[in-house]
VEXDREN-2710 file (C-alpha; in Angstrom, 1 decimal):
% VEXDREN-2710
k/r/px/py/pz
1/MET/80.3/97.8/104.8
2/ASN/80.7/95.3/102.1
3/SER/82.1/91.8/102.9
4/TYR/85.7/91.2/101.9
5/THR/88.3/88.3/101.9
6/ILE/92.1/88.7/102.4
7/VAL/94.6/86.1/101.9
8/ASP/97.6/85.2/103.9
9/ALA/100.6/82.7/103.4
10/PHE/102.8/81.0/105.9
11/ALA/105.8/78.7/105.2
12/PHE/108.5/77.5/107.4
13/ILE/111.5/75.0/107.5
14/ASP/112.7/73.0/110.4
15/ILE/116.5/72.5/110.7
16/PRO/117.4/69.5/112.8
17/ARG/120.1/69.4/115.3
18/MET/122.7/67.7/113.2
19/ASP/122.6/70.5/110.4
20/ASN/122.2/73.3/113.1
21/PRO/125.3/75.6/113.3
22/ILE/124.5/77.0/116.5
23/LYS/126.0/74.9/119.6
24/GLY/123.4/73.7/122.2
25/VAL/120.5/74.1/119.9
26/ASP/118.4/71.0/119.4
27/SER/116.4/72.5/116.4
28/THR/115.7/75.7/114.6
29/ARG/112.6/76.7/112.7
30/ILE/112.7/79.7/110.1
31/GLY/109.4/80.9/109.2
32/PHE/108.2/83.4/106.3
33/ARG/104.7/85.0/106.4
34/VAL/102.9/87.3/103.9
35/ARG/99.7/89.1/105.1
36/ASN/97.1/90.4/102.9
37/LEU/98.7/88.6/99.8
38/THR/96.7/90.2/97.1
39/ASP/97.2/93.7/98.6
40/LYS/93.4/94.3/98.8
41/LYS/92.2/97.7/100.0
42/TYR/89.4/97.3/102.7
43/ALA/87.9/98.8/105.6
44/ILE/88.0/97.1/109.0
45/TRP/85.6/99.5/110.9
46/ALA/83.2/102.1/109.7
47/ASP/80.1/103.5/111.6
48/PRO/76.9/104.9/110.0
49/GLY/77.0/107.7/112.5
50/TYR/80.4/108.9/111.4
51/PRO/80.2/108.5/107.5
52/ASP/83.3/110.1/106.9
53/GLN/85.6/108.0/109.4
54/VAL/86.7/104.5/108.0
55/LEU/89.5/102.6/109.5
56/LEU/91.4/100.9/106.6
57/GLY/93.1/97.5/106.9
58/ALA/96.7/96.8/106.7
59/PRO/98.3/96.7/103.2
60/ARG/100.5/93.7/102.5
61/SER/103.3/93.0/104.8
62/TYR/106.0/90.4/105.2
63/GLU/107.4/88.8/108.3
64/VAL/110.5/86.6/109.0
65/SER/110.7/84.6/112.3
66/ALA/113.2/82.2/113.9
67/ALA/112.5/80.0/116.8
68/PHE/115.1/77.8/118.5
69/LYS/114.6/74.7/121.0
70/TRP/117.4/74.0/123.4
END
């Protein structure tokens, strides 16, 4: 298999208690992640004994998350 490089990106924002609309929550973190930013096609597994079987890596995907501290 040839070598490859994929790029991921992650950003978040922290919302402090005084700006938080949810009662009882001390802080909130909202996050956004992009995996395989360039949407590169790549193989994560292959075996010389099975040349017609290759496991491809995941395409570009997006995630949004929220975390709360009480």
